[in-house]
C-alpha positions, 0 to 999 in steps of 0.5 A: 500500500505504501509503495503504491502511494509513493508511486502515485506521488512520484508520477504526479506532475508539478502544477503548471505555471501560469501563461505569461502575456509576454514572456516565459518562466525559466525552469529551473530558476538559474542563479545569475553569473557573477558580475562587477558593474557600477551604479549611477552613484559610482558605487560597485553593483554586484550580484549581491545587490539583487538579494532580498528583493525582486528585480527587473533588469532591463538592458538599454542605453540613454541615447536610445531614441524610442524603445528604451524610454518607452520601456522605462515609462511602462516599467514606471507605470507598472509599479504604480499599478501593483497592488500594495499588498499583493506583491513586493514591488520589484526594483527596476535596474537599467543596465546600460549597454553603452559604457562609453557614453553612459557614465554613472553621472549620465545615468544619474541624470537619465534614470530618475526621470522615469522613476526616482527608485530606478537604479542605473548601472554601467561598467568601466568598459564595454567589454564588461557590459558585453560579457555580462549581457552575453552571459544572461542572453542579451545580444548587444552590437556596437556598430561603428560608422565611418565618421567615428560615431556609432550606434547600439543594437540590443535585445529588448527583454526584461529579466525578472530575478527572484530575491535569491538572485535567480533568473525566474522569467524572461519578458519579451513584450509587447511591454505595456504597463498592464501586461508587465503588472499582470506578468509580474504578479503571475511570476510572484505568485507562482514562485513564492 
Protein backbone atom coordinates (compact mmCIF):
# COMPACT_ATOMS: atom_id res chain seq x y z
CA UNK A 1 0.00 0.00 0.00
CA UNK A 2 2.80 2.41 0.91
CA UNK A 3 4.64 1.56 -2.31
CA UNK A 4 1.52 2.28 -4.37
CA UNK A 5 1.05 5.64 -2.63
CA UNK A 6 4.70 6.54 -3.21
CA UNK A 7 4.37 5.63 -6.88
CA UNK A 8 1.34 7.90 -7.23
CA UNK A 9 3.19 10.79 -5.61
CA UNK A 10 6.22 10.17 -7.85
CA UNK A 11 4.12 10.30 -11.03
CA UNK A 12 2.12 13.37 -10.02
CA UNK A 13 3.08 16.27 -12.21
CA UNK A 14 4.02 19.54 -10.63
CA UNK A 15 1.39 22.23 -11.06
CA UNK A 16 1.57 24.01 -14.38
CA UNK A 17 2.96 27.50 -14.35
CA UNK A 18 0.58 30.22 -15.50
CA UNK A 19 0.91 31.57 -19.00
CA UNK A 20 2.63 34.94 -19.24
CA UNK A 21 1.26 37.54 -21.64
CA UNK A 22 4.70 38.46 -22.91
CA UNK A 23 7.41 36.03 -21.91
CA UNK A 24 8.20 32.74 -20.26
CA UNK A 25 9.27 31.26 -16.97
CA UNK A 26 12.81 29.97 -16.54
CA UNK A 27 12.74 26.48 -15.04
CA UNK A 28 14.64 25.63 -13.10
CA UNK A 29 15.45 29.11 -11.90
CA UNK A 30 19.08 29.85 -12.64
CA UNK A 31 21.42 31.94 -10.45
CA UNK A 32 22.78 34.93 -12.34
CA UNK A 33 26.51 34.78 -13.02
CA UNK A 34 28.87 36.97 -11.04
CA UNK A 35 29.28 40.47 -12.43
CA UNK A 36 31.10 43.67 -11.47
CA UNK A 37 29.26 46.82 -12.53
CA UNK A 38 28.96 50.41 -11.26
CA UNK A 39 25.72 52.07 -10.19
CA UNK A 40 24.60 55.59 -11.01
CA UNK A 41 26.30 56.89 -7.85
CA UNK A 42 29.67 55.37 -8.75
CA UNK A 43 29.35 52.52 -6.23
CA UNK A 44 30.06 48.85 -7.02
CA UNK A 45 26.99 46.93 -8.19
CA UNK A 46 27.30 43.14 -7.99
CA UNK A 47 25.08 40.10 -7.75
CA UNK A 48 24.71 40.74 -4.00
CA UNK A 49 22.74 43.92 -4.86
CA UNK A 50 19.98 41.66 -6.22
CA UNK A 51 19.48 39.70 -2.99
CA UNK A 52 16.46 40.08 -0.75
CA UNK A 53 14.03 41.60 -3.25
CA UNK A 54 12.57 41.09 -6.71
CA UNK A 55 14.42 42.79 -9.56
CA UNK A 56 13.61 43.56 -13.17
CA UNK A 57 16.75 44.05 -15.28
CA UNK A 58 16.32 45.99 -18.50
CA UNK A 59 19.28 46.48 -20.85
CA UNK A 60 19.41 49.67 -22.92
CA UNK A 61 21.23 52.97 -23.34
CA UNK A 62 20.49 56.63 -22.69
CA UNK A 63 20.84 57.73 -26.34
CA UNK A 64 18.17 55.25 -27.45
CA UNK A 65 15.58 57.19 -29.43
CA UNK A 66 12.42 55.22 -28.66
CA UNK A 67 12.48 51.65 -27.36
CA UNK A 68 14.35 52.29 -24.09
CA UNK A 69 12.39 55.36 -22.97
CA UNK A 70 9.09 53.66 -23.83
CA UNK A 71 10.01 50.53 -21.85
CA UNK A 72 11.20 52.55 -18.84
CA UNK A 73 7.98 54.58 -18.95
CA UNK A 74 5.95 51.36 -18.94
CA UNK A 75 8.01 49.93 -16.07
CA UNK A 76 7.36 53.09 -14.04
CA UNK A 77 3.63 52.90 -14.77
CA UNK A 78 3.65 49.17 -13.89
CA UNK A 79 4.97 49.92 -10.41
CA UNK A 80 2.05 52.29 -9.79
CA UNK A 81 -0.41 49.56 -10.82
CA UNK A 82 0.93 46.89 -8.46
CA UNK A 83 -1.41 46.37 -5.51
CA UNK A 84 0.43 47.32 -2.34
CA UNK A 85 -0.32 44.06 -0.52
CA UNK A 86 -0.23 41.69 -3.49
CA UNK A 87 3.46 41.74 -4.13
CA UNK A 88 6.69 43.33 -3.18
CA UNK A 89 7.35 45.79 -6.00
CA UNK A 90 10.44 44.85 -7.95
CA UNK A 91 13.48 47.07 -8.10
CA UNK A 92 13.98 48.18 -11.70
CA UNK A 93 17.62 48.19 -12.81
CA UNK A 94 18.51 49.83 -16.12
CA UNK A 95 21.73 48.18 -17.34
CA UNK A 96 23.49 50.35 -19.89
CA UNK A 97 24.90 48.57 -22.91
CA UNK A 98 26.86 51.70 -23.88
CA UNK A 99 29.63 52.02 -21.28
CA UNK A 100 31.49 54.70 -23.23
CA UNK A 101 28.69 57.28 -23.20
CA UNK A 102 26.66 56.11 -20.21
CA UNK A 103 28.80 57.12 -17.28
CA UNK A 104 27.40 56.97 -13.74
CA UNK A 105 26.75 60.73 -13.96
CA UNK A 106 24.85 60.32 -17.25
CA UNK A 107 22.74 57.53 -15.75
CA UNK A 108 22.11 59.56 -12.57
CA UNK A 109 20.61 62.30 -14.73
CA UNK A 110 18.63 59.95 -17.01
CA UNK A 111 17.19 57.10 -14.94
CA UNK A 112 15.40 59.10 -12.18
CA UNK A 113 13.47 60.95 -14.89
CA UNK A 114 11.37 57.79 -15.24
CA UNK A 115 11.21 56.89 -11.55
CA UNK A 116 13.38 58.07 -8.65
CA UNK A 117 13.56 54.48 -7.34
CA UNK A 118 15.08 53.07 -10.52
CA UNK A 119 18.77 52.18 -10.47
CA UNK A 120 21.10 52.74 -13.41
CA UNK A 121 24.22 50.62 -13.82
CA UNK A 122 27.14 50.65 -16.23
CA UNK A 123 30.69 49.32 -16.32
CA UNK A 124 34.19 50.69 -16.50
CA UNK A 125 34.44 49.44 -20.08
CA UNK A 126 32.30 47.99 -22.87
CA UNK A 127 33.90 44.55 -22.57
CA UNK A 128 32.44 44.01 -19.08
CA UNK A 129 28.95 45.05 -20.14
CA UNK A 130 29.10 42.88 -23.26
CA UNK A 131 30.32 39.88 -21.24
CA UNK A 132 27.57 40.21 -18.62
CA UNK A 133 24.88 40.73 -21.28
CA UNK A 134 26.07 37.65 -23.19
CA UNK A 135 26.04 35.51 -20.04
CA UNK A 136 22.37 36.34 -19.43
CA UNK A 137 21.30 36.02 -23.07
CA UNK A 138 21.08 39.69 -24.06
CA UNK A 139 22.51 40.47 -27.50
CA UNK A 140 24.49 43.71 -27.84
CA UNK A 141 26.14 45.05 -31.00
CA UNK A 142 28.13 48.26 -31.36
CA UNK A 143 28.04 49.43 -34.99
CA UNK A 144 30.86 51.85 -35.84
CA UNK A 145 30.24 54.38 -38.60
CA UNK A 146 32.85 55.80 -40.97
CA UNK A 147 32.50 59.26 -39.40
CA UNK A 148 33.65 57.97 -35.98
CA UNK A 149 30.17 57.75 -34.44
CA UNK A 150 28.45 54.53 -33.51
CA UNK A 151 25.01 53.08 -32.91
CA UNK A 152 23.97 50.40 -30.44
CA UNK A 153 21.67 47.46 -31.05
CA UNK A 154 20.42 45.30 -28.18
CA UNK A 155 17.81 42.75 -27.18
CA UNK A 156 14.76 44.26 -25.56
CA UNK A 157 13.98 41.55 -22.99
CA UNK A 158 13.34 42.24 -19.33
CA UNK A 159 14.89 39.71 -16.94
CA UNK A 160 12.89 39.01 -13.77
CA UNK A 161 15.17 37.99 -10.90
CA UNK A 162 13.86 36.47 -7.67
CA UNK A 163 15.02 37.52 -4.17
CA UNK A 164 17.68 34.78 -4.19
CA UNK A 165 19.32 36.28 -7.31
CA UNK A 166 17.96 33.61 -9.67
CA UNK A 167 16.50 34.26 -13.09
CA UNK A 168 12.78 33.48 -12.75
CA UNK A 169 11.40 34.71 -16.09
CA UNK A 170 12.26 36.48 -19.31
CA UNK A 171 9.72 39.00 -20.58
CA UNK A 172 9.83 39.74 -24.28
CA UNK A 173 6.86 42.04 -24.75
CA UNK A 174 4.97 43.75 -26.02
CA UNK A 175 5.52 45.95 -23.00
CA UNK A 176 2.54 47.81 -21.64
CA UNK A 177 2.12 48.77 -18.02
CA UNK A 178 -0.89 46.45 -17.66
CA UNK A 179 0.87 43.47 -19.26
CA UNK A 180 4.01 43.99 -17.15
CA UNK A 181 1.92 44.23 -13.98
CA UNK A 182 -0.06 41.09 -14.83
CA UNK A 183 3.06 39.12 -15.69
CA UNK A 184 4.98 40.22 -12.61
CA UNK A 185 2.08 39.24 -10.33
CA UNK A 186 1.81 35.85 -12.05
CA UNK A 187 5.55 35.28 -11.62
CA UNK A 188 5.49 36.44 -7.99
CA UNK A 189 2.53 34.21 -7.09
CA UNK A 190 3.82 31.18 -8.99
CA UNK A 191 7.26 31.05 -7.39
CA UNK A 192 6.61 32.27 -3.84
